[in-house]
N, C-alpha and C positions, 0 to 999 in steps of 0.2 A: 504494500500500500504506500502511496505517496505521502509526503508531509502534510499536504492539505487535508487528506483523508484522516490522518491521525489527529490533526487539530480539531476537525469536526467531530470525530469519534470521542475525543477527550472532552470537548465541550458538552456533548450529550451525557457522557459518563459523569462529569462534574456536576451537572444539573441534577441528575438522578441521585448522586451521592448526597447532595445538599438537601434534597427532598427526604431522603432516608434519615439524615442526621441534621435536622433543623437546629438553628441556633443563631445567636447574634455574633457574627464573625466580623472582625475589622477587615476592611478591604472590599467587601461587597462582591459584586458579580465578577469583577476582574480577577480577584483572588480565586474565586470558584472556578473560573475558566482555566486559569493557570494550574490549579491543583488537579483539575480533571485531566488536562493534557499530560501533566507529569505522572498522574496516577495511572493513566493508560500505559505509559512507558514502563513505569515501575512494576505494575501488575503483569505486563507481558514478560518483563525480564524475570520476575520471580517465578511465574508459571513455567517458563522455559527451563529454568534451573531445577525446578522440582519434578520435571518430567511430564508436564501436561502438553508438551509439543509446542510448536511455534504459533504465534498469533499472526496470521497472514490475511485474514478476511473479516468482513463484518458478519459475525454470527453470534448466536446467543452465548456461547462459551466465552468468546473474546469480550463481549459486552460485559458479562459478569466479572471477568478478570479485571477489566478496566474500572468498573465501579468499585470493586474491592480495593484496588490500588488507590483510587481517589478517596475512598473513605479512610483508608489508612493514613494518607497524607493529610487529610482534613483533621483527623484526630491529633496527629502530631503537631499540626499548625496551631490547633486550639490549645494544646498543652504548652507550646512555646510562647504563645501570645499571652497566656495568663501570668507568666513569670514577669 
C-alpha cells in the first residue's frame, strides 16, 4: 500500500480508537490523526513480529491491528500528558 493509503487507513483507525477510548485529550483531532497513523504502523510492525503475517491490504484483520496500535499509542499519550 502507498503512503497515502496508510495515512487514510490511520486516520480511520485513529477515529475509531478515539470512539472506543473517549476522553479529553490535549491536541484534539490533529493528535488523533497522528496517533492513528502511527498506531497503524506500530500495530503492523508488532503483528508482523509476533507472527500474524504482513499487513498489505485493507481488510478486517489489518483494520483491527491498526486500531489496536492506535489505542495503545493513545493510552501512552494520555499517561505522558498527565505527568
